[in-house]
C-alpha positions as CSV (number, residue, x, y, z in Angstrom):
1,M,3.6,20.5,-2.7
2,P,2.5,22.7,0.2
3,A,-1.3,22.7,0.9
4,R,-3.3,25.8,1.9
5,T,-5.4,25.4,5.0
6,P,-8.9,26.8,5.4
7,D,-7.7,29.7,7.5
8,G,-5.2,30.8,4.7
9,R,-2.0,29.3,6.2
10,T,0.3,26.8,4.5
11,L,1.0,23.3,5.7
12,A,4.2,21.9,4.3
13,V,5.3,18.3,4.8
14,D,8.8,17.0,4.1
15,G,10.7,13.7,4.6
16,S,8.0,11.2,4.4
17,P,9.3,7.8,3.2
18,Q,5.7,6.8,2.3
19,P,3.2,8.5,0.0
20,F,0.1,10.1,1.2
21,T,-3.2,8.3,0.1
22,M,-5.0,11.5,-0.8
23,G,-5.1,15.3,-0.5
24,W,-5.4,16.9,2.9
25,S,-8.9,17.2,4.5
26,Y,-9.6,19.7,7.3
27,M,-11.9,20.6,10.1
28,V,-12.2,24.2,11.4
29,W,-14.5,26.0,13.7
30,A,-16.0,29.4,12.8
31,Y,-16.9,31.7,15.7
32,G,-19.2,34.6,15.1
33,E,-22.1,36.7,16.6
34,D,-24.5,33.7,16.1
35,G,-22.3,31.3,17.9
36,A,-20.0,28.4,16.6
37,L,-20.1,26.3,13.5
38,R,-17.9,23.5,12.4
39,F,-16.9,23.3,8.8
40,H,-15.1,20.5,6.9
41,T,-13.1,20.7,3.7
42,A,-11.9,18.2,1.3
43,A,-11.3,17.5,-2.5
44,A,-14.5,18.2,-4.5
45,G,-16.7,14.9,-4.4
46,A,-15.0,13.4,-1.5
47,R,-18.2,13.5,0.6
48,E,-20.1,11.7,-2.0
49,L,-17.3,9.0,-2.4
50,I,-17.2,8.3,1.3
51,A,-21.0,8.0,1.5
52,R,-20.9,5.6,-1.3
53,H,-18.0,3.5,0.2
54,L,-20.0,3.3,3.5
55,G,-23.1,2.1,1.7
56,E,-25.1,5.2,2.8
57,Y,-25.6,7.1,-0.4
58,D,-28.5,5.2,-1.8
59,R,-30.6,6.1,1.4
60,L,-29.9,9.9,0.9
61,T,-32.1,12.5,-0.7
62,V,-29.8,14.7,-2.8
63,R,-30.8,18.1,-3.9
64,E,-28.7,20.7,-5.9
65,V,-28.6,24.3,-6.9
66,S,-26.1,26.7,-8.5
67,W,-24.9,29.7,-6.4
68,N,-22.3,32.3,-7.3
69,G,-20.5,29.9,-9.7
70,A,-20.4,27.0,-7.3
71,R,-22.7,24.0,-6.5
72,L,-24.6,23.8,-3.3
73,V,-25.6,20.1,-2.7
74,S,-27.9,18.8,0.1
75,H,-27.5,15.3,1.4
76,E,-30.6,14.5,3.5
77,D,-30.3,11.4,5.8
78,P,-33.8,10.3,7.0
79,A,-32.2,7.5,9.0
80,N,-30.3,10.0,11.2
81,G,-32.6,12.9,10.8
82,G,-29.9,15.2,9.6
83,T,-28.5,16.9,6.5
84,T,-25.0,17.5,5.2
85,M,-24.9,20.8,3.2
86,L,-22.0,21.1,0.8
87,W,-20.5,24.0,-1.3
88,I,-18.5,22.4,-4.2
89,G,-16.0,24.3,-6.2
90,P,-13.9,23.3,-9.1
91,H,-11.2,21.9,-6.8
92,H,-12.6,21.4,-3.2
93,E,-15.7,21.3,-1.3
94,V,-16.8,22.7,2.0
95,Y,-19.4,21.1,4.1
96,T,-21.2,21.2,7.4
97,Y,-23.9,19.0,9.2
98,V,-27.3,20.4,10.1
99,P,-29.8,18.7,12.2
100,G,-33.2,18.2,10.6
101,L,-34.5,17.5,7.0
102,N,-35.7,19.8,4.2
103,V,-33.2,22.4,5.2
104,P,-33.5,25.3,2.8
105,F,-30.3,26.3,0.9
106,E,-30.9,29.8,2.0
107,A,-29.8,28.7,5.6
108,F,-26.6,27.3,4.1
109,M,-26.0,30.4,2.1
110,A,-26.4,32.5,5.2
111,Q,-23.8,30.4,7.1
112,L,-21.3,30.9,4.1
113,A,-22.2,34.7,3.8
114,P,-19.5,35.9,6.4
115,F,-16.7,34.3,4.0
116,D,-15.1,34.9,0.8
117,V,-14.6,31.3,-0.3
118,R,-11.5,31.0,-2.5
119,D,-10.9,27.7,-4.2
120,A,-7.5,26.8,-5.8
121,P,-5.7,23.7,-6.6
122,D,-3.6,23.9,-3.4
123,G,-6.6,24.3,-1.2
124,V,-9.8,26.1,-0.3
125,V,-9.8,29.2,2.0
126,L,-12.6,30.6,4.1
127,A,-11.5,34.1,4.3
128,P,-13.8,36.1,6.9
129,R,-15.3,39.2,5.2
130,A,-14.3,42.7,6.7
131,G,-16.9,43.6,9.3
132,S,-18.3,40.0,9.7
133,S,-16.9,39.6,13.2
134,T,-16.1,36.0,12.3
135,R,-12.9,34.2,13.1
136,L,-11.6,30.7,12.6
137,A,-10.0,28.5,15.1
138,N,-9.4,24.8,16.2
139,L,-7.9,23.7,12.9
140,L,-7.3,20.0,12.3
141,A,-5.8,18.6,9.2
142,F,-6.2,14.9,8.2
143,N,-4.5,12.5,5.9
144,T,-3.2,9.0,5.7
145,L,0.2,7.5,4.7
146,E,-0.5,4.6,2.2
147,G,-1.0,1.3,4.4
148,V,1.0,2.8,7.3
149,C,-0.8,5.2,9.5
150,S,-3.3,8.0,9.7
151,V,-2.0,11.6,10.3
152,Q,-3.6,14.4,12.3
153,V,-1.9,17.9,12.4
154,N,-3.0,20.7,14.8
155,P,-1.3,24.1,15.2
156,A,1.1,23.9,18.1
157,A,-0.8,26.7,20.0
158,E,-4.1,24.7,19.9
159,L,-2.7,21.3,21.1
160,P,0.0,21.1,23.7
161,A,2.6,18.5,23.4
162,P,2.8,15.6,26.0
163,G,5.1,16.4,29.1
164,G,8.6,15.6,29.2
165,P,11.5,16.2,26.7
166,G,10.6,13.6,24.1
167,K,13.0,12.1,21.7
168,R,14.8,14.5,19.4
169,V,14.0,13.6,15.6
170,R,14.1,15.4,12.3
171,G,10.6,16.8,12.7
172,G,10.9,18.0,16.4
173,A,10.3,16.0,19.6
174,L,8.7,12.5,19.5
175,W,6.7,10.6,22.1
176,K,5.6,7.0,21.3
177,L,2.5,5.7,22.9
178,D,1.0,2.2,23.2
179,E,-2.5,1.3,24.4
180,R,-3.8,-2.2,24.9
181,R,-7.3,-2.5,23.8
182,A,-9.9,-4.9,25.4
183,D,-9.4,-7.5,22.7
184,G,-5.6,-7.6,23.5
185,R,-4.4,-5.7,20.4
186,V,-2.0,-2.9,20.8
187,L,-3.0,0.5,19.5
188,R,0.4,2.2,18.7
189,S,0.5,6.0,18.2
190,A,3.1,8.8,18.1
191,V,3.0,12.5,18.9
192,L,5.5,14.7,16.9
193,A,5.7,18.4,18.1
194,N,7.7,21.3,16.9
195,E,7.3,25.1,17.0
196,T,4.5,25.2,14.5
197,T,2.6,21.9,14.7
198,T,1.6,19.0,16.9
199,A,1.0,15.9,14.7
200,T,-0.6,12.5,16.0
201,L,0.3,9.5,14.0
202,I,-1.7,6.3,14.5
203,A,-0.3,3.1,13.2
204,R,-2.4,0.8,11.1
205,Q,-0.3,-2.2,12.4
206,A,1.5,-2.0,15.7
207,D,4.5,-4.1,14.4
208,D,4.9,-2.3,11.1
209,P,8.6,-1.2,10.9
210,R,7.6,1.5,8.4
211,F,5.7,3.4,11.1
212,A,9.0,4.1,13.2
213,A,10.7,5.1,10.0
214,V,7.9,7.7,9.3
215,A,7.9,9.0,12.8
216,D,11.6,9.5,12.7
217,S,11.9,11.3,9.4
218,I,8.8,13.3,8.7
219,K,8.4,17.0,9.4
220,F,5.3,19.3,9.5
221,K,5.5,23.1,9.2
222,L,2.5,25.4,9.3
223,N,2.9,29.1,8.5
């Protein structure tokens, strides 16, 4: 089903021969009178699962409070001297990284104050409140296709396509790129561009025939 992006648009994907591993995660920048701030969004509980998978969770100091019907959670990491602050709703979470420890929840509340945060099964939206002078830009969507490749999707206006015409495929114009690493392995990627999106696909295995099938058939649309 189409997914809602943090800036309120809809990302639709069609024609993939492989299933996605998870729901979409996003990164977006908020620009306001106090400067720029980077937010991430994902399914509720995703940041904790990642920290546990990486073996980081046990070293974190975790605090939690309730705020306007949601949970505010703080992951303090003494090893790195920083804190991940999370807003967790019924379906999704919004988080950002703050340098320092013992960061008061009030500081995170102030960062969220310019937004009306709307959580729903199809995504979480950070809607700037009227008069806040805040805008969202530099959107990046991220997902993976099971065992085949990672997928990054940007709005076409924010990430220009490579030069040249590219190969015409179902999803737009396609460029295939190979990069040889220092260890001799080939990193195979593809850029797929159309009128609304520029998508970057990075193969898990360079010689996997499923990667070519995905690049030739998948289509992204952002509106």
